[in-house]
Every structure is written in structure tokens, then in C-alpha cells.
C-alpha positions as CSV (number, residue, x, y, z in Angstrom):
1,X,-11.8,-38.6,-37.2
2,X,-14.4,-36.1,-38.2
3,X,-17.9,-36.8,-36.7
4,X,-19.6,-37.3,-40.1
5,X,-16.9,-39.8,-41.1
6,X,-17.4,-41.6,-37.7
7,X,-21.1,-41.8,-38.3
8,X,-20.6,-43.2,-41.8
9,X,-17.9,-45.6,-40.8
10,X,-19.6,-47.0,-37.6
11,X,-20.7,-50.6,-37.8
12,X,-22.2,-53.0,-35.2
13,X,-19.3,-55.2,-34.3
14,X,-20.1,-58.6,-32.9
15,X,-16.7,-60.3,-33.0
16,X,-13.7,-59.0,-31.0
17,X,-10.1,-59.8,-30.7
18,X,-8.6,-61.0,-27.3
19,X,-6.9,-57.6,-26.9
20,X,-7.9,-56.2,-23.5
21,X,-9.6,-52.7,-23.3
22,X,-8.0,-50.6,-20.6
23,X,-10.1,-49.0,-17.8
24,X,-8.8,-45.6,-19.1
25,X,-10.2,-46.4,-22.6
26,X,-13.6,-47.6,-21.2
27,X,-13.8,-44.4,-19.1
28,X,-13.1,-42.3,-22.2
29,X,-16.1,-44.0,-23.9
30,X,-18.2,-43.4,-20.9
31,X,-17.1,-39.7,-20.6
32,X,-18.5,-39.3,-24.2
33,X,-21.7,-41.0,-23.1
34,X,-22.4,-38.5,-20.3
35,X,-21.9,-35.5,-22.7
36,X,-25.1,-36.5,-24.5
37,X,-28.1,-34.2,-24.4
38,X,-30.5,-35.1,-21.6
39,X,-34.1,-34.0,-21.4
40,X,-34.5,-31.4,-18.5
41,X,-30.7,-32.2,-17.9
42,X,-32.0,-35.1,-15.9
43,X,-29.0,-37.3,-16.7
44,X,-30.9,-40.4,-15.7
45,X,-28.3,-42.9,-16.7
46,X,-26.1,-45.3,-14.8
47,X,-23.5,-47.6,-16.3
48,X,-22.3,-50.9,-15.0
49,X,-19.1,-52.2,-16.6
50,X,-18.4,-55.9,-16.7
51,X,-14.8,-56.8,-17.6
52,X,-12.5,-59.7,-17.0
53,X,-12.8,-63.4,-17.7
54,X,-14.3,-64.4,-14.4
55,X,-17.0,-61.7,-14.5
56,X,-17.8,-62.4,-18.1
57,X,-18.3,-66.1,-17.4
58,X,-20.7,-65.2,-14.5
59,X,-22.5,-62.7,-16.7
60,X,-23.0,-65.3,-19.5
61,X,-24.3,-67.9,-17.0
62,X,-26.8,-65.4,-15.6
63,X,-27.8,-64.3,-19.1
64,X,-28.4,-67.9,-20.3
65,X,-30.3,-68.8,-17.1
66,X,-32.5,-65.7,-17.6
67,X,-33.2,-66.7,-21.3
68,X,-34.1,-70.2,-20.2
69,X,-36.5,-68.9,-17.6
70,X,-38.1,-66.4,-20.0
71,X,-38.6,-69.2,-22.6
72,X,-40.1,-71.5,-19.9
73,X,-42.7,-68.8,-19.3
74,X,-43.7,-68.9,-23.0
75,X,-42.1,-65.5,-23.8
76,X,-40.2,-65.1,-27.1
77,X,-36.6,-64.2,-26.5
78,X,-35.8,-63.1,-30.0
79,X,-32.1,-63.2,-30.7
80,X,-31.1,-63.2,-27.1
81,X,-28.9,-66.3,-27.5
82,X,-26.9,-64.5,-30.2
83,X,-26.6,-61.5,-27.8
84,X,-25.2,-63.8,-25.1
85,X,-22.6,-65.1,-27.7
86,X,-21.6,-61.5,-28.5
87,X,-21.3,-60.6,-24.8
88,X,-19.1,-63.7,-24.3
89,X,-16.8,-62.6,-27.1
90,X,-16.5,-59.0,-25.9
91,X,-13.8,-58.0,-23.4
92,X,-16.2,-55.4,-21.9
93,X,-20.0,-55.2,-21.6
94,X,-21.5,-52.0,-20.3
95,X,-25.1,-52.3,-19.0
96,X,-27.1,-49.1,-19.2
97,X,-29.8,-48.3,-16.5
98,X,-32.3,-45.6,-15.9
99,X,-32.1,-45.6,-12.0
100,X,-35.3,-43.7,-11.8
101,X,-37.2,-46.0,-14.1
102,X,-39.2,-49.0,-13.1
103,X,-39.6,-52.5,-14.7
104,X,-41.7,-52.4,-17.8
105,X,-44.3,-54.7,-16.3
106,X,-44.7,-52.5,-13.2
107,X,-47.6,-50.2,-12.9
108,X,-46.8,-46.7,-14.3
109,X,-48.5,-43.4,-13.8
110,X,-48.9,-41.0,-16.7
111,X,-46.2,-38.8,-15.2
112,X,-43.8,-41.8,-15.0
113,X,-44.5,-42.8,-18.6
114,X,-43.7,-39.3,-19.8
115,X,-40.5,-39.0,-17.7
116,X,-39.3,-42.5,-18.7
117,X,-39.9,-41.7,-22.4
118,X,-37.7,-38.6,-22.0
119,X,-35.1,-40.5,-20.0
120,X,-35.0,-43.3,-22.6
121,X,-34.4,-40.9,-25.4
122,X,-31.6,-39.3,-23.4
123,X,-30.1,-42.8,-22.7
124,X,-30.3,-43.5,-26.5
125,X,-28.3,-40.4,-27.1
126,X,-25.7,-41.5,-24.5
127,X,-25.4,-44.9,-26.1
128,X,-25.0,-43.3,-29.6
129,X,-22.2,-41.2,-28.2
130,X,-20.6,-44.3,-26.8
131,X,-20.7,-46.0,-30.2
132,X,-19.3,-43.0,-32.0
133,X,-16.5,-42.6,-29.4
134,X,-15.6,-46.2,-29.8
135,X,-15.5,-45.8,-33.5
136,X,-13.2,-42.8,-33.3
137,X,-10.9,-44.7,-30.9
138,X,-10.5,-47.7,-33.1
139,X,-12.8,-49.9,-31.0
140,X,-15.8,-51.9,-32.1
141,X,-19.1,-51.9,-30.3
142,X,-22.7,-53.0,-30.6
143,X,-25.9,-51.8,-28.9
144,X,-27.9,-54.7,-27.5
145,X,-31.5,-54.7,-26.3
146,X,-32.0,-58.5,-25.9
147,X,-30.7,-58.2,-22.3
148,X,-34.5,-57.9,-21.6
149,X,-34.7,-61.6,-21.9
150,X,-32.7,-61.9,-18.6
151,X,-33.9,-58.6,-17.1
152,X,-34.5,-59.7,-13.5
153,X,-31.6,-62.0,-13.3
154,X,-29.1,-59.4,-14.6
155,X,-30.4,-56.7,-12.3
156,X,-30.1,-59.0,-9.3
157,X,-26.6,-60.2,-10.3
158,X,-25.4,-56.6,-11.0
159,X,-26.9,-55.3,-7.8
160,X,-28.8,-52.6,-9.6
161,X,-32.3,-51.3,-9.4
162,X,-34.2,-49.1,-11.7
163,X,-34.8,-49.9,-15.3
164,X,-32.4,-52.0,-17.4
165,X,-32.5,-50.3,-20.8
166,X,-29.7,-51.9,-22.9
167,X,-26.1,-53.0,-23.0
168,X,-23.1,-52.2,-25.2
169,X,-20.5,-54.8,-26.0
170,X,-17.1,-53.2,-26.5
171,X,-13.7,-54.3,-27.7
172,X,-11.2,-54.3,-30.6
173,X,-13.0,-55.4,-33.7
174,X,-12.2,-58.8,-35.3
175,X,-14.5,-58.2,-38.3
176,X,-15.2,-55.5,-40.8
177,X,-18.8,-55.8,-41.8
178,X,-20.1,-54.0,-44.9
179,X,-22.6,-51.2,-44.4
180,X,-26.1,-52.4,-44.0
181,X,-28.7,-50.9,-46.5
182,X,-30.5,-47.8,-45.5
183,X,-33.8,-46.5,-46.9
184,X,-33.3,-43.4,-49.0
185,X,-34.3,-40.0,-47.6
186,X,-37.2,-39.9,-50.0
187,X,-38.8,-42.8,-48.2
188,X,-38.4,-41.5,-44.6
189,X,-38.6,-37.8,-44.9
190,X,-41.7,-35.7,-45.5
191,X,-41.3,-31.9,-45.9
192,X,-44.4,-30.2,-44.6
């Protein structure tokens, strides 16, 4: 599949078949991720793969507990419950961390803010590479940020430190959503 075709065909997939995704296939997607451009070649990304029914069940329990705790503190959790449902349907969930980042509520120096901004952009490129690799390999994937609603619980359960940035659900698609509307270039581009 040509890259422009993959970009045009890619969709956020939230429903997956029961077909397992092999470790080799997941590693191919992750190999594409680490080829992303990285500011200062910092490569400040780490990936934690959750696969298998037992681990998925534990992950969903932790996610739901975190959402409940976050709501109890009066914080809006957005569509986190929907994110948990997607994670429960996906054979694989890949959590993406910046190991050098700190929790968003922690005190940050100006230098940390600048470096985390660079790292987050690099991580975004790595995630986009994952999505395009998945598309080219016949997989479905969706980039999820609502893991923030269970941030501390997931970090503790996964045994990771640093900054939890996002997660990607991965599997064989069980839906074919239509393209979502995009604003025309004339609305989002200004030639100077």
C-alpha cells in the first residue's frame, strides 16, 4: 500500500474481531513507531503492550477504578468509559510513555516544559507511524488519550514511571467506518 493511500484509507477503529494479533505483528507495528522523527533524536518513548484475556481483564478493571476515582474527585472524564470499552474489545492495547516526562500536575521547570513539548511531538509522530503501519498491514487501530482518567492507576499497574501520554488499541477491524469530514485546506492554511 502506498503511503498516501494508507493516509487516506486510515480510520479510527473501535470494534475488533476475536482474531489474535501475533507478537511478530505487534513488533512490526512498534518497529514502524520507533522510525518516527524525534526531536534532538531523543527517542523519548516507551511502549507497554497488554495482550491476552487475563491481562485485558485486569487492565479494564484498573481503568474503570481510575475513572471512578477521577469522577469522585469532581474531574470530568470525558469519553473515558467509551475508551475502556474499546480497550476491552481490542486484542492488544499499547500504552505509550515518555520515560523522562513527569505527571502533568507535577511542578515543571521551563526547560522541562520545552523538552516535554518536543518529546510529546515526537511521540505523536511515533503513534501516527503505528496507525499507518497497522493500516498497511490490514489491522485496525485507534489512538486514545482518555487513559488520563486512570493515569495513576494505570502507571502503577503497568509498573511504569514517567509520563503516560496515550494508548493505541490494535486488532483486526470489525467495522468499516466512513471517512470523517475534514475542513478544506482553504480554512486551515494561510500562505504568508
